[in-house]
Phi, psi and omega in degrees: 000050178219151355284177190273355179218157177298321178303315178292323181294317179300316182299315181294319179295320179296316175306309182297318180296316180300315179295321181296321179295322185276319191233000186291337179057231181263003180295140176267115187248126182234138172247144181235085181278168172305153183310317191293342180267347187304312181301322184282338181260001182291102195249126078081290192235137183296344179288341187236119181251158185251133174237166177246154183274354181189165170207158179276173186264001177230154183268348176195166178134179182277074178234076186308131174089351182267161180236128186268156176302324178295322177298315179296316177304320179292339175273358182089011176289139182253329189237154170215135175275129179230139176078023177302146183302328178292324178285326173297321183279307190273330182256003177057037177290130179266166176296329177295319177295314180298322179302313181295323182294314181302312182299311182296321181291319178297315181297334179279353177093012177274153174271120186261127170258101184269124183265133176220158177162150182287152183289312187222164179269133176273130186268058176230207184291158181304316181295320178295316179300315180297315181296321177298315181296316181296319177298322180293312183293323178300314180296320177297313180300316180296324180281318185287334181250018179300129179085357186290343176299336177281001184239035187306326182293350184252002187302326180296343180265011182253125177233138177255130173252113176278112181232094174296122188300326180293347180260349185283123177070013182260345186077004179244089183290159175299149174297131182310322180291329175290319178296322177297314178298323180289320179299317179293320178298315181298315181297323175298314179297316181297323180288307188283324185266331187238000180056038178258110180264159177054040182286159178247135179230130177255160170248140173221148182134091183059037176285136177212182182297334181279327185255355187304319183296328181300335180262315186282353178291341178272133183294335182275353170259110190269005180159187181227152173249113194259136179258254184303325181294341182288349180265001183244111184308318181295323177291319177302316180299313180297320181294314180295318180298319184283329181281328183288000000 
């Protein structure tokens, strides 16, 4: 729910677009503004694509206040974030709800960024902590992607964002090597359980201009999902330069 005005949103989008044109290279750069700004920010330049922060599980009906995937598609939106930890926490979204949203959004032709990640860090040995996290993420994927085998033609539009909840907004990002292990684990699950090959996995959780290279230097981490740093032009510049 940031920034607080259309004027600020336009200014930030202009900054981001200019940086993308100058330094973006081959990086695919997507911004996901609040719904109300999408029509005004639907840009313009192929370097900058538009995503939405959420979508409903139906394309029409008496669901006051909700936004459907088809509505987003009609605005020229290409991507949608589903299952973000804040919606799971504050809006009480369940895995069953998220599963329906993923299915409807994929069928509408949107590229889905599905967020998964463990709630807390276990204060024991590294192996114990990693196993607990992997079990948590495996359970989320199995529930969130239930029935997705029936949507094989849409697999290329599915992206997983690994966001350990304890790292979001804390300034304490996951260790890059741990994020790498989780990315590999997620890809293995997608391959073995869902027959999804060549999957894409992003890392999110206190990503900034200083640490972004630590994650994207690994070929199994296909990009980053940026939170608070995306509102700071200097951070945006550094991230785009290093990702490009």
